[in-house]
C-alpha positions in Angstrom: 124.7 75.1 84.7 122.4 76.0 81.5 120.3 73.4 80.1 118.5 74.0 76.9 116.3 71.4 75.4 113.5 71.9 72.4 110.1 73.0 73.1 107.7 69.8 73.4 104.8 72.0 71.5 107.6 73.2 68.9 108.5 76.8 68.4 111.7 78.2 69.9 113.8 76.4 72.3 113.5 76.8 76.3 116.1 77.1 78.8 116.7 77.6 82.9 119.6 78.2 84.7 120.4 76.8 88.4 123.2 76.8 90.8 123.4 74.5 93.7 121.8 76.1 96.9 125.3 77.3 98.0 126.4 79.3 95.0 123.1 81.2 94.4 123.5 81.9 90.6 123.8 85.7 90.3 126.1 88.2 87.7 129.5 89.3 88.1 129.2 92.7 90.3 132.8 94.9 90.6 134.8 95.3 93.8 133.9 98.6 93.8 130.2 98.3 94.6 131.3 97.3 98.3 133.0 100.1 98.5 129.7 102.1 97.3 127.5 100.1 100.0 130.2 101.4 102.9 130.1 104.9 101.7 126.3 104.7 101.7 126.4 103.7 105.4 128.7 106.1 106.7 126.9 109.0 104.8 123.5 107.4 106.4 124.5 107.5 109.8 126.3 110.6 109.6 123.5 112.8 110.1 121.8 111.2 113.4 123.8 114.0 115.6 121.6 116.3 114.0 118.6 115.9 115.9 119.7 117.2 119.7 118.0 120.1 119.6 114.4 121.3 117.8 115.1 124.7 115.6 110.6 125.2 115.5 110.1 127.2 112.0 113.8 128.1 111.0 115.1 125.8 107.7 114.5 127.2 104.3 113.5 125.5 101.3 110.0 124.0 102.5 108.9 122.9 99.0 110.9 120.1 99.4 108.5 119.1 101.8 105.8 118.6 99.5 104.4 115.3 98.8 104.5 116.0 94.9 103.0 112.5 93.7 99.4 112.6 93.5 99.3 108.3 95.1 101.4 109.3 97.6 99.5 112.8 98.9 96.7 110.8 98.7 98.4 107.9 100.8 99.0 110.8 103.5 102.6 110.8 102.5 102.8 107.5 104.4 105.2 105.9 101.5 108.3 105.5 102.9 107.8 101.7 102.8 105.1 101.6 99.9 106.5 103.4 97.5 107.7 100.6 94.7 107.4 103.1 91.6 109.5 106.2 90.3 107.4 108.5 92.8 109.3 106.9 95.4 112.7 109.3 94.7 112.0 111.2 97.4 109.8 109.5 100.1 112.6 106.5 100.2 114.6 106.3 97.3 115.3 103.1 97.8 111.8 101.7 96.3 113.4 102.9 92.9 115.0 99.8 93.0 111.4 98.2 92.3 111.4 99.4 88.7 111.2 97.2 86.7 110.3 99.2 83.0 110.7 102.7 82.0 108.3 104.7 83.7 107.3 108.4 82.8 105.2 110.6 85.2 103.8 114.0 84.8 102.5 116.0 87.7 100.2 119.1 88.2 99.1 120.9 91.5 97.3 123.6 92.2 98.4 124.5 95.9 97.4 127.5 98.4 96.3 130.4 97.4 97.5 130.7 93.1 101.1 128.5 94.1 101.3 125.9 91.1 103.3 123.3 91.1 104.4 121.3 88.2 106.9 118.1 87.9 108.2 115.9 85.8 110.0 111.9 86.9 111.7 110.0 85.0 112.6 105.9 86.4 114.9 103.9 84.3 116.1 100.4 85.2 119.6 99.4 84.9 120.7 95.4 83.5 121.7 93.2 86.1 124.4 93.3 88.1 123.8 97.1 88.0 120.7 99.0 89.8 117.9 101.5 88.6 118.0 105.5 88.2 115.2 107.7 88.1 115.3 111.7 87.5 113.0 114.4 88.8 112.0 118.5 88.1 110.3 120.3 90.2 109.1 123.6 90.0 107.0 125.6 92.3 106.0 129.4 91.7 104.2 131.7 93.5 102.7 133.8 91.2 103.0 137.5 90.9 103.4 139.7 94.2 103.2 143.2 95.1 106.5 145.2 95.5 105.9 146.6 99.0 108.7 149.9 99.4 109.4 151.9 102.5 108.6 155.1 101.8 110.6 158.3 103.7 108.8 160.5 106.5 108.1 163.9 105.1 105.8 164.9 107.8 102.8 165.0 105.4 100.8 162.1 106.6 101.8 160.0 104.0 101.8 156.1 104.3 105.2 154.6 105.7 104.5 152.2 103.0 103.8 152.4 99.5 103.5 149.7 96.0 106.4 150.0 93.5 105.3 147.0 91.0 105.4 143.4 91.3 108.2 140.7 91.5 107.9 136.9 90.9 109.7 133.9 93.1 109.8 130.5 92.4 111.5 127.7 93.7 112.9 124.7 91.8 115.0 121.5 92.4 116.7 118.7 89.9 117.1 115.5 91.9 118.9 112.3 90.5 118.5 108.7 92.6 120.2 105.5 91.9 119.0 102.2 94.0 120.2 98.6 94.3 120.9 96.4 96.8 123.1 94.1 98.7 123.4 91.6 101.2 124.2 91.0 104.9 123.4 88.6 107.3 122.1 86.3 104.4 119.4 88.5 104.0 119.0 91.2 101.0 118.3 94.7 101.8 117.7 97.4 98.9 119.4 100.5 99.0 119.0 104.6 97.4 120.2 107.9 97.5 118.9 111.0 95.9 120.9 114.0 95.0 119.0 117.1 94.8 120.4 120.3 93.3 118.4 123.2 95.0 117.5 126.9 93.5 115.8 129.4 95.4 114.4 132.5 93.8 112.6 135.7 95.3 113.4 138.3 92.5 116.9 139.3 92.1 117.7 137.7 95.0 118.8 133.7 95.0 119.9 131.0 96.9 121.7 127.3 95.7 122.3 124.3 97.4 122.6 120.6 97.2 121.0 118.0 99.2 120.7 114.4 99.4 118.2 111.5 100.7 119.4 107.9 102.0 117.1 105.4 102.1 116.9 101.7 103.2 114.0 99.0 103.1 113.7 95.7 104.2 111.5 93.5 102.2 111.6 89.6 103.7 110.9 86.9 101.1 107.7 85.4 101.3 106.2 88.0 103.7 103.7 90.3 103.3 105.9 93.4 104.9 108.1 95.3 104.7 110.4 98.5 106.8 112.8 101.0 105.9 114.2 104.1 107.4 115.3 107.3 105.3 117.1 110.2 105.8 116.0 113.1 103.9 117.4 116.5 103.4 120.8 116.4 104.0 122.7 118.9 102.2 123.2 123.1 102.5 121.6 126.1 101.1 123.5 129.3 100.4 122.8 132.7 101.6 119.8 135.0 100.7 121.9 138.8 100.8 123.1 138.0 104.3 121.6 134.9 105.8 121.3 131.2 105.0 118.8 128.9 106.4 119.1 124.9 107.2 117.8 122.4 105.6 114.5 120.6 106.3 116.2 117.3 107.8 113.9 114.6 108.9 114.3 111.0 109.8 111.6 109.0 108.8 110.7 105.2 109.8 108.3 103.4 108.1 106.2 100.1 108.1 104.0 98.4 105.0 102.3 95.0 104.6 99.4 94.1 101.9 96.9 91.8 102.5 93.9 90.1 100.9 96.2 88.8 98.1 97.9 92.5 97.5 94.6 94.3 96.9 94.4 96.0 100.6 98.1 97.3 101.3 98.5 99.8 104.5 101.2 101.8 105.5 102.8 104.1 108.0 105.9 106.5 108.6 107.0 108.0 111.7 108.8 111.5 110.7 111.5 113.4 112.8 111.9 116.6 111.4 114.4 119.0 113.1 112.2 121.9 112.8 109.0 120.4 113.9 107.8 117.6 116.7 107.8 114.4 115.3 104.5 113.2 113.2 102.7 110.0 112.2 101.8 109.3 109.1 99.0 106.9 107.8 97.8 104.9 103.8 95.6 102.6 103.0 95.5 101.7 99.6 92.4 99.6 98.6 92.1 97.9 94.7 88.3 96.4 94.7 89.3 96.1 90.7 92.4 95.6 89.4 91.9 99.0 86.8 91.5 101.2 90.2 93.0 102.2 93.4 90.9 104.1 96.1 93.5 105.7 98.4 93.0 107.3 101.9 95.3 108.7 104.7 95.5 110.5 107.6 98.4 112.4 109.2 98.6 113.3 113.3 101.0 115.3 115.7 100.5 116.9 118.7 101.7 120.5 117.6 98.7 123.1 116.3 100.1 122.8 112.2 98.0 123.4 109.6 98.5 119.6 108.2 96.8 117.5 110.3 94.2 115.7 108.9 92.5 113.1 106.1 92.8 113.0 102.6 92.1 111.0 99.7 92.6 109.7 96.2 91.9 107.8 93.1 93.9 105.5 90.3 93.0 104.6 87.1 95.1 102.2 85.4 94.4 101.1 81.6 96.8 99.3 79.9 100.5 101.0 80.7 98.8 104.4 81.4 97.7 105.6 85.3 96.0 108.2 86.2 95.9 109.8 89.3 94.5 112.6 91.4 94.6 113.3 95.1 92.2 115.3 97.6 94.7 117.6 100.4 92.9 119.4 102.4 94.3 122.7 104.9 92.5 123.4 107.6 92.6 127.2 107.3 93.7 127.5 103.9 91.4 125.3 101.8 92.1 122.3 99.8 94.2 121.6 96.7 93.9 118.9 94.2 97.1 117.2 92.6 96.8 115.2 89.4 99.0 112.8 87.5 99.3 111.1 84.3 102.5 108.1 84.5 103.2 106.0 81.7 105.1 102.8 81.4 107.0 101.7 78.4 110.0 99.1 77.0 110.6 95.4 78.1 110.8 94.1 81.0 114.1 94.3 82.9 115.1 91.2 85.3 115.3 92.3 88.6 114.5 90.2 91.8 110.8 88.9 92.1 108.9 89.5 94.7 105.7 90.6 96.4 106.8 94.5 97.0 106.9 94.6 93.3 103.5 96.2 91.8 101.6 93.5 91.6 98.2 94.3 91.0 95.6 90.9 90.6 93.8 90.3 87.7 90.3 89.3 87.8 89.5 85.4 87.0 90.0 83.9 83.5 87.1 84.1 81.1 86.0 80.4 79.7 86.6 81.9 76.3 89.6 82.5 76.7 90.5 78.9 77.6 91.1 76.3 74.1 92.1 73.9 75.6 90.3 70.4 76.6 92.1 70.5 79.8 89.5 71.8 83.3 91.0 74.5 85.1 89.3 75.6 88.4 89.5 78.2 90.6 90.0 76.9 94.2 92.7 77.0 97.1 95.1 74.1 97.2 95.6 72.2 100.7 98.7 72.9 102.3 101.3 71.0 103.9 102.7 71.3 107.1 106.1 70.3 107.5 108.8 69.6 110.2 112.8 70.8 109.7 115.0 68.5 108.2 117.9 67.3 110.5 120.7 70.1 107.8 117.8 73.0 108.9 115.9 72.9 105.5 112.0 72.5 105.8 110.6 70.5 103.2 108.6 72.4 100.7 108.2 75.2 98.0 105.8 78.4 98.2 104.8 80.5 94.9 104.3 83.9 95.4 101.6 85.8 93.3 103.2 86.1 90.0 102.3 89.6 88.2 101.1 91.2 85.4 104.3 92.1 83.0 102.2 93.8 80.3 100.4 93.4 77.7 96.6 93.4 76.6 94.0 93.9 79.4 92.6 91.2 78.2 95.3 88.7 79.5 96.1 89.9 82.3 94.7 87.0 83.9 97.7 84.5 82.7 99.8 86.1 85.7 97.2 84.7 88.4 96.7 81.4 86.6 100.3 80.6 86.3 100.2 81.4 90.1 97.7 79.1 90.9 98.5 76.4 87.8 102.2 76.0 89.8 100.0 75.8 93.7 97.7 73.6 92.8 100.2 71.4 91.2 102.4 71.5 93.7 99.8 70.3 96.4 98.4 67.6 94.4 102.8 66.4 94.9 102.2 67.2 98.9 105.2 69.8 98.6 103.5 72.6 99.2 103.9 74.0 102.3 104.2 77.7 103.3 107.3 77.8 105.3 109.2 75.9 103.0 112.7 76.5 102.5 112.2 76.9 98.9 110.2 79.8 97.1 108.6 80.9 93.8 107.6 84.3 92.4 107.5 85.4 88.6 106.0 87.3 85.7 103.5 87.0 82.7 104.1 89.0 79.3 102.1 88.7 76.6 103.8 91.0 73.5 101.4 90.4 70.5 99.7 86.7 71.0 102.7 85.4 72.2 102.8 84.4 75.8 105.8 84.5 78.0 106.1 82.8 81.9 108.9 83.9 83.6 109.7 82.0 87.2 112.3 82.7 89.6 113.1 80.0 92.6 115.2 81.5 95.6 116.8 79.6 98.8 116.8 81.6 102.3 116.6 84.8 100.1 119.2 83.7 97.2 118.2 83.0 93.8 119.1 79.6 93.1 117.1 79.1 89.3 115.2 81.2 86.9 112.7 79.4 84.5 111.2 80.7 81.2 108.7 79.4 78.9 106.7 80.8 75.8 103.6 80.0 74.1 100.2 81.4 72.6 98.4 83.4 75.1 95.1 81.5 73.5 96.3 78.5 75.1 98.3 78.8 77.4 98.4 75.2 78.7 101.8 74.1 77.0 103.3 77.2 78.4 102.5 75.8 81.8 102.9 72.6 81.3 106.7 73.6 80.4 107.5 76.2 83.4 106.2 73.2 85.6 108.6 71.2 84.2 111.7 72.9 84.5 110.5 73.9 88.3 109.4 70.6 89.0 112.9 69.2 87.5 114.9 71.8 89.7 112.4 70.7 93.2 113.3 66.8 92.1 117.0 67.2 92.1 116.7 68.7 96.1 114.2 65.3 96.8 110.9 66.4 96.3 
């Protein structure tokens, strides 16, 4: 049902949509989507039998193991559950489903010796009921190598080997990922798949192949943690002349959590590769201010590989542009540095909103920006604890942090302020409850000087209402009041 009413403060109309709790709002999903989910699960389970033995050091296409993104590398590659941007295409493609705007990323890295890596990512969110697409192209250039030839023994004492010019070698891969979500046992799961076209070239010899990754993420509504599992590099590689190598198959178990209003993010990945012993990655990201992210990671295993140790990095975010750097030391081969430049553009595509998105908490609003006579005080509202009702419902509503979806950086505080306005209002009405059956989250966006607020209400993980309000970014109180009225009217229909 849609209800439309004139804005009380003039301007255009606003509307909100709601269904009964038993009939959540959703767009019509084609029947073939259920078939896609079934095929995905079959593909996900099928390679488990491949981990019955350890073929140490026998796999090819080793460049597929490289953590391309600087953010991923700086976090010690513990990105399976933390990933929520276009670079999730390799750690866990289910993370691509959290992209809400078009995104492009360029990566350059100087690896060991004179090996160069260059890559480009592109993420494209599709409107509901469809998911998201992501693309990547990566090329690893091994530079110029001296050609060594075997000389015929002639008894003259000449060396058995000689040099005969040079040759080059490179690896490249083109990847396409798709991510979406499905419901199982009244819970929403995110899934994704990546298909990779692979080519390796050494001089005039080439090997071609195809691989896919499959991943699942569970992000419980109203919680600060997430968990996932990924199958990586399942496929085949053709022969170099007479011999073909298997791909570096890996199973990744991931967990992540955020704390301090999403200013601290922690992640851990447990990897079980087919060509080595299991190893564990740890990563941490701290945001001392919304525009700066400090990152560190650690990789631990019980072998003598040269990849064990600490990583570090930095991210700087200005408006819709991000610059990322990673420092990855190698014990014997020195360190390498990775740089990334990314940009987000276009409008926000409506997606299920929750804490798992790339929410950047803004700083408190400067007093000069508030032009209304109403007072706004930044304080923690009281919280109630309510017992379950006879029908199993728990009275109360809880608000997740709103994210800033785009606009001038000077207005980023509006997202945090919207979140606090709702919490204070519900605390005053004594319906604010972190265990309540109803959850509200949303976003704020500023286009020019126009403020757009969007919110979503969920019931047991199902969307039961979406709300929108518009106003002046320099005078947000009317838009806040309008958003409050829409949400509170929906809550009132439930007896709150």
